[in-house]
Structures are given as C-alpha cells and as structure tokens.
N, C-alpha and C positions, 0 to 999 in steps of 0.2 A: 657648676664647675666647668672650666674651659678644657677643651681637648688637649692632650699632651702635644708638645711641639716635637715633631719627628725630625730626624736628621735629614740632611740634604740628600744623602744616598737613598733614603726611603722615597723621597720625591722622584729621584731619577729612576729608580726601579718601577715605581707606580706608573710613570709616564712612558716607559720604554717599549710598550707593546710587546711584552715578553722578550726582552733583551735585544730588541732591534735598534731602538734609538735612532740616531742618524749615522750609524757606523758606515753604511755604504757611502754616504756623502763624504764622511771624513776620510775614508780610504781613497776616494777619487780626487781629493783636494790636492792640486800639484804645488801649491804655494808654501807648504810647510811639511816638514818631516814628522809632525805630530798629528794627533787626532784631537777632536774637540774635547773640552774638559768633561762634559757629562759622559761622552763615549769612552773616556779612559776608565771610568768606573764600570761601565757595561762590558768593556773588552775583557775584564778579568773573568767574567763568567764563560767567556769563550777561550780561556786559557792563555791570556795575553797580558803582559804588564808593559806599559810604556816606560822607558828608561832613557837616561843620557849618560855620556861618558864624563864622570865627575873629575877625572884626571885632567881634562882639558876644558872644563866648564868656565873657569875664570878667564882663560885666554880667549875663548870664543866670545865671552861677554865683553872683553876689552876691545875685541875687533868688531863689536856690534853685530855679531852673528847669533842666530838662535842656537840653543844647545844642540849638541850632536845627538839628536834623537835616534833611538833604535828601540827594538822590542825584544822582550823575552817571551818565548813560546814554550809552554809546558805541555807535553804529551801525557795523557792519562793512561796508566797501564795497571789495571787492577792486580794486586799481588805481585807486581813487578815481573810477570811472566810474558816473554815475547819470543817469537821465533827468530832464528838467525837471519831469515829473509827480512824481517822487520828491522832488525839491527842494521842491515846493509842499507835499507831505505833511510834510516835516521842518519847514518854516516854520510850519505849523499847530500842530505839537507845541510848537515853541518859544514861540509866542504863548499857547497855552492852558495848557500844563503846566510849562514851564520859565521862564527869566528873560528871555524875549523876545529872546534872542540865540542864534545858532548858532556853535559853536566848531569851526573846521577844525583838525584835528590834524596832527602831523608824520608820521603814518602814513597819510595820505589817507583819514581817517575823519571822522565827525561826532560831536561831543559836545554833550549838553544838560546844563546845570547848574541846580540849584535845584528839581529835581522832588521833591515830597514823597511820602511812602510810599503814601498812598492813590491817587496818580496813576501809580504805577509800572506797574501791569499794563495800564492803559489806554494809556499811552504806548508800551509795548513792542508791544502788539497793533497799534497804529497803524503802527509801523515795519514790522511784518511784513505788514500789509495793503498796504504800498507795494512789497512784494517785496524788502525788505531785512531784516536781522536784527541782533541784538546778540550772538548766541551766539559765544563764543570771541574777542570783541573785547578781553577781558582774561583773566587767569588763567594757570595753568600749562599752556598749550597753544600751538600755533602761532597767532599773532594775525593781524591783517589783512595779507594779502599785498600788497606794494607793486609797482607797475609804472610805467614812464615815462609821464607824463601827456600828453605832446604827440604827437599822431598825424600831424604834418604832414611828417615826414621821409620815410617810406616805408611800404610794407606790412609791413616788419619790425616796426614798433611794434604793428601790429594782431595779428601772430602772437604776439608776446611777451605781449600782453594776454590772448590766448586761453590761453596756457600758465599765466599767473598765475591765471586764473579756474579752470582745471581743477585746479591744485594746491590752491587754496583749498578747493574742494569736497572733494578727497580728504582733506585734513588737518582738516576740520571734525569735531568730536566727534559721535559717532553716538547718544549717549544720548537717550532720549525725555523726559528731565526737563524740557527747555526747553519743549516743546509742552504738557506736562502742567501746568506751573506758570503759564506766561504766556498760553497760548492755549487753555486748557481742553481740551487734547487728551485722548484716551481713555487711561486708565491701563492698562498691560499687566499683567494678573493672570496670573502664571506662576511655576512653581517655578524656572525659569531666568531670572535677571535679564538685562537687556540688556547687551551687551558693547561694549567699545571695542577694535576689532581692532588699532589702532595704539597707542593710549595706555595700554591696560590699566586696572586699577581705580584706580590712583593718579595717572594722567596723567603729566605731565613733572615733573622736580624743580623747574623754574622756568619762567618765560615764555620764549618762543621766537619769533624774528622772522625773516621771510623777505622778500627783495626781488629783483626783476628789474631790470636796467638795460641800456640801449643806449648804448654809447660813441658820441661822445666826451663826452656829458653824464653826469655821475654824480649826477643829480638825486634818486635814491632813496638816496644815501649807502650804497652797497652794502657797504662795508667796515665799517659800523657794525652789520651784521646778523649774527645767528647763522648764517644760510644765505643765500648770494647766488648769483644766476645772471647772469653777464656775457655778453650776446649777442655772438656771434662771426659776423661777416658777411664772406663771401668771394664775390667775383664777383656781388655784389648779392643773395646768398642767405643766409638764416639757416642756418648749418651746425651750430650747437650753442651750448653755453655753457661758459665757464670757471666752475667751481663754487668759491665761496669759503665758508669756515667760520670760526667762532670770534670774530666781532665782537660787541661789546657795550659800552655806554656807562656803565653804572652802577658806582658805587663808594661807599665810606663815608668821610667825613672822619676822619682820625686812625687809619685802619686800613689800613696799607700792603699787607696781604694782599689787599685789594680794589683793582681798578684798571680803567680802560677799556682796551679792546683792539681793534685792527683785525683784520678777518678776513684770512685768507691763502688763496691759491689751492690747492685740494685736487687738482684735475684737470679734465678736460674730459669733457662728456657730449653726446650727441646730443639733439635735441628729443624724440625718442621715449623717452629715458631719464629725463626730468626728474622725473616722479612717483616712479619706483622709487628714484632717487638720494635724493630728499628723504625717502622713507620709511626708507631705510637709515640716513640721518644722524639722523633724529628718533628712531628706535628705539634707535640706539646711545646717544644721550644719555639716553633713557628708562632704559636698563639700567645705564649707568655713571655718570650724573650724581650729584652729591653730594646725598643726601636727609637728611643730618645737620646741615647748615649752609646756610641759604638764601642767605647772603652769598657762598657758594662753590659755588652750584648751577648757574650758567649754563654753557653749552657752552664758553665761552672757558677756564674753569678746568679742565674735563675734558680739553681738548686740551693746555693747558700742563702739567697734571699727568702725562699719559701720553705726550705727544709726538704731533706731526702724523703721523709715519710709522705709529705704532701705530693712530691714528685712521683713517687711509686704509686700512690693512689690514683693520680691522674692518668698515668700510663696504663694501669690495670683497668681503669674505667674505659679507656679507648680500646683496650684489648678485649674487654668483656670477659676477662679471666684473670686469675691470680698468677703471679710469677712464683716459681718454686723456691724452696729454701736453697741457698748457695751451697755448693759442694766444696770440699777441701781441694786446694791447689797450692803449689809452691813453685817459686822461680829461683834459679841459681845465678843468672847473669843475663845481660842484654846485648852482648857482643856477637860477632860472627865466628863460625868454626871454619878456619882457613885450610886451604890445601885440598887434597883429593879425599872424597868420601864416596862410598859405594852404597847404593840403595838396595831395597829388598828384591828387586828384579835383576840385579847384577849390573845395572848401568852406573856410570861414574859421574861425579860432579866436582868441579874444581872451583873453590871460592878464591877469587883473585882480589888482593888488596888494591884499592884505588884511592890514593890519598885525597881526601876531601871531595871525592866523587868526580874529579876533573879528568876526563878522558882526552888526552892530548899526546902528541909526540914531543917529548922533552928530553933532549940530549940522547943518551943511549937507550932510554926507556921509551920505546916507540909504541905507546899503548894504543893510540887510535889506529895506526897502521896494523899492529899485531892483531887487534880484535877484528879488524876488517878481514884480514887473511883467515883467521879462525872461522869467522862467520861464513866465509866462502867455502871453506873445507868441511865444516861441521854442519850437518843437516839435523839440527836439534834445537835446543832452546838456550837463551840467555835469561838469567833471573837476576833482577836488581834487588839488592838487600836494603833494609831500612838504615843500615850503617854506611851507605854510599859505596858499597862494594858490588862486585858482579860475579855471578856464578855461571861458568860454562857448564851447561846442564845436559843430562841424558846422553852422555858420551858412551858409545858401545865399547866393550872391553877391547875389541881389536883396533879401536881408533885412539885409545888412551895415549899410547906412545907418540902418535902423530901430533896430538894436541900438546903434549908435554914438550916435544921438540920445537914447536912453533912458539910456545911461551919462552923457551930459552933463546931461540933465534932472534926474537924481537926485544929481548931483555926485560920481559914483563912478568916472569915468574916471581912468586913471593920470595923476597930476599931473606936469607937467614939473618941479615943485619938489621932488619926491621924490628924495633923493640916492641915490647908489649904495650908500652904507653902509646906509641904511634899506631899500632894495630887497633887500639881502642879509642881512637880520636875521631872527631868530626868537627867540621866548620861550615858555616854558611858562606854564601858568595861575598856579601858586603861590597866593599869598593872594588872596582870603580863604577859598577852599574846599579847597585841597589840604592834607591832614593832614600831609604830609611837608615842607611848605615851611618854610624857615628865614629866607627873605628874599623881598622882592617880586621879580617878574619881568615878567609881562605888563603890569602897571599902571605899571611904572617904566622899562622899557627905552626907550620913545619919548622921554621927557624927557632921558635920558642921551645918546641919539643926537643930540638938539638941541645939546648942549654939544660932543660930539665932532665934529659937522659944522662947528661954528665953528672948531675946531682945524684940521680938514682944509682948510677954505676959506682960512685964513690962509697955508697953505703950498702952495696950488694943487692940492689933491688931491680936490676935490669930485666930479670926474668919474671917479674911480678906484674900482673895485669891490673892497671888502674885506668878508669875511664876519664878522659879529658875532652871537653867540648867547648867551642868558642863561637860566639856570635858577635856581629858588629853592632847590634842594637838589642834592646830588651825584648823584642818580639819572640825570640826563642826558637827560630826555625830549626836549629841543630839540637834542640832540647837540652840546653846547658844546665838547667836547674835540676836535672836528675843525673848529672855526671858527678863523679867523686871530686873532680876538679872542674868547676864551671867558670868560664871567663866571658863576661858580657860587656861589650863596648860601652864606654861612658863618654869618651871624647877621643880626639886624635892621640893615639899611643897610650891610652889609659883604659883600664877595665875594672869592673867589679869582680872580685874573686869570691866564689862560693865554694864551700867545703861541706862534707858530711852527708852527701847523698848516698843512696844505696847502690851497690854494684849491680843489682838486678833492676834498677830503675823504679824501685818501690819506696823511695823516700826522697823528699826534697832536700836540696842543699840549703845552707844558711850563709848569709853574708859574713865574710871574714875580713876582707880589706876593700875599702871603697876607693875608686878612682886611682888605682895603682898602675904605675908604669912597669916596664919589664924588670928593671932592677929591683923594684919593690916586690914584685911577684916572686922573683927568685929568692929574695931575702926572706919572704914569708914562708915559702915552701921548704927551703933547705933544712931548717931545724925540725920541721914536721916529718920530713922523709927520714931523717936520722933517728928521730924518736920512734917512728913506726918500725924501722929496721931492728931496733934494739928492744922494743917493749911490746910488740904485738903478740897476740895469742896465736895458737895453732890455727891456720886457715882463716885468720881474721883479715877482712878486707880493709883497705885504707879508709873508706868512708865510715865503716863501723868503728875503727880505731879512733878516728877523730871525734866521734860522738862519745865513745866510752871515756876518752880522756878529757871530755868537756871543753874541747877547743872551741866548738860552737854548740849552740843549743840544738836539740833535735826538733825539727819542724814537724809537728804532728798534723797540721792542716794548713791549707793555703792561706787562710785568713790570718795566720800567725807569722807569715813569711817575713814581714817587715819589722818584727821585734828584734831586739839586740842579739849579738852573736852568742852570748852565754847568759845563763840565768843570773839574776842579781843575787 
C-alpha cells in the first residue's frame, strides 16, 4: 500500500527547520511588498497573515501593479489580561505602523492591520519589549488560551487564570526561530537542530484552540473549542474541571463533509492534571489527525471518525490514568456583563462595549484616544473579553470616579441607547483585508442591526437579549453557528441565515435561509420576532422558541448540520 499523499503545507512545515524557512530572505527582499509563498504559511506560526486591500485590488491590477500587500499581526495574550503599560505599547504600534486602530479579537487577543513588510520586524520587536509576543497566535499549533475575563466573582477566577497561563506556556512552541528572525536572537549552530517536544517536526495537522470557563457564564464559548476546561466548584473550592473536546466552527460552503461541531465532555480532571491532560489530547491529535486533507484535519473530525470512546482510551493510555466521571455543570449565557462590577477585594471593573472589537476614534466616540488616556491614568489592567469587548480592571475605589469622568469626556461610556441585540453582537473583520471573505461583516453588521432593532421595537422586544453574529465566510471566526441569529457570508451582499442556537452557546443553529440579501433577512426575521413576542413562554430564549415552534430542526450533532431546516 502506498503512503498517503500529504498536503503541501505538511511539506512546507517538514522542510522549514522548525518554522525558519526563508523568512529572513523574504523580509529582506526589496522588490516586492510580499513574502515568498512557502513563507506565507510559516509566517502564520509567528502570528502574521499576509493580506492585501481588496477594495483597490482590481484598480491596481488594471494599472499592472502588484496588490497593495500589508500584514496582519496578532499579539497572543493568554486570558486577555494585559497591563495598562502594555496597552500603551500596543497603542503606539497602531499609530506608528498599523492603520491607527486596534482590533480586539474573539479569542481575547489583539490584531494590527495594515502593517507593511518593512515595519514587520520593528512592530514585533515592540510587542516583545512590552512582554507580550506573537508566537503561536496563528498556525497549526495551540493558539491563544482563553479564560473568563471577569475576576469579580471569586478567587476561583484567579485560579483559573493561573491554570490558563501555565497551560499557554507549556503548549507554546519551543523553536528558536522566532527569536532569531524577529528579535535578532543568536542562531544555534549545532549538528542537532532544536526540537519540539510536544509538536514534533511538523506540528499539528491544523489549528488547535483551548479555553477555560467558569459556570454559569459560558463567556469563552467552551463548546466551540478543540479543548475546554469547565471549572467545577464545590463548597466554594475549585475541585477540578470537566474536560471537553472536539469543538470547532469552520466549514466550507457546498461541502457537507465539513461542518461545525460542539465539543463533548470527555471526563473530569483535577487542577494538578490540567497540563498532562492537555498534552495527551494534543499529542493524540498530532499523531492521528488527518494530514492529507486540511478541510478534514481538525480534532472534531478525528473524534467523529474514530469515536469518542476510542479517543478517551488513547488519551488515558498516554496519561497512564483514567479520567474521572464528569461533574454536573450548567450555563445561562455566553455574553458579557456590562458596566461597573466590584470584586471580592473591593476593586472595581468596568466592562466597555466595543462594537465588533474595533478600537478607533470615530466621530464623537474617541475610543482609541480615550483608552490611551485611561491607560495613562490607571495603573492597573485591561482585560479583553471573548465577545470583543474590554474591561478596565482593578480600579481602586478612590479612582472609580476619575475613570468614569474620562469615559464620559471621550464619549465612550456604554450608551443607554445601545440595544440588547447590539450588546450581544459580534462580527469578524472580513473586507477589505481578509483573503477568505465572501461578503462584508464588520463594516456591515451595525447597519443591519439598526434595521433589526426597528423590528424588535415594534413588537416590544428592545430590552430582550438575543445573540447575533456575522462572518464574511464560513470559517466561523466570530462563532456564528452558536448565535441565536447567525449570518455567514455566501457572496457579495448575501448570507446564509442560521437560527435555533442556544443562548448559552450550547446548541448549534440550523440553516433557515440560503443566500439571502438584506431585505430577505428582514422579511424572514420579522414574523419570527412577532411570533416570539406573542407566544414565548416565561424566560424562554429566542433560540429555544425557534426550536419549540419547529421553525428549524434541533441540531444534535455536527454531522447532522447540513440536514434540512425541519424534520420531514
């Protein structure tokens, strides 16, 4: 039997000398604003995506110019916790080298857009000088580890953050390539190349995502992750975690073999087992994940192909111990708690709404300038949330009024006019920079929400929280398949509309309208809003109502995602 034909990306990784490739030569090439094709794959492991401005692509082609290449840089920030000093450093990079904006991601990280090639090295060096980095923010490795952003509930949250930090460090690639290329680190001259004790020479078959969560809020969308840790608290103590595996949002239009999937509970582990369990799961995926087809390479397919019982057995074999029986847990929602909250030590935290994560000065809402001023005044922390918002954290009681005054001065305090639909919305970047985008997302969702808010107001639902998320392509970066209203770009101005997901991110949505434009989306949702207003049960969520009324079928597993909207 012949050996399987591996993907070209596997060849690139195998020949990369642990992610070095020819990146140094590509960066030094003055004849183009791009880097070599193979290096574009390797650059992702370093936290970089090559992009071009698609708004002007056709015009540049007409003028026989190469595309207007620039780069997205993603800073890795475990649990989204950063000092205000680090924020000031990110602000300087945005103003000097990027497009004068900071983008908060759905994984509690920061992205810069519009960085040209000659400024890449300077920008990454500045990120590292602030004690952050970009290594493993992208690529076929474990990416930014997520953790609950709000510390105000108990010491439990602080313990969970410490576990997330430790796991992030453990799963970070050990190659010296990053320091050599970006920080002028000393090259190791040796007959023995550096090694990756967890990832090996070819790293993982595909990207891998990890999150911690503390019930009852599922703010990190734990079921959307390859690996999740659900904190179990008994008698006020963190006794361990339910471990979830096999979540993932990406799919491809027209390819039913690809689908989003929710993670399922594998077992229970103690806090002391967190790192060992993660390594056993990651190495199992390393050894058994599909390296012949990148669309079939995520952990969710490995589990569906081989079965959860097989997967558990393999993980336990590597652990040399059994996982415990899962403990009860429950979630009530996956959104953020806005405004001022006080923690158990008396410190205050203000969760600030940032529409679609874009930090910029727009008209009277001077968000970039205001946060710069607050970061200069406040000697504490900023915390990035998985919903693209920001928490001004650890504010002493005697400084609370000062921060509140600055929020007002710069016009960035949470407006009472912001509806619940808008406060529970997310969108990916999409046009003009994302190469995968098929439709608008970040630039379009706010205006669509304007129209949907009008519908909700007419039926008395303005105060009701409904999750809505939009992406410009089916890869699912804003996790639309677990939003009660999910919109996924299909083509210019058209979207697939998904309904029936759970408010707590614990059920997938189902396709309701295919390839719908704005007017068709409005026409589809208007009667459903009216019916929900008049026929819902007490405390019933919109997604639950849609399932109860059999508007769409309940998707019980990812492999059933592409079945019809209702039972025959």
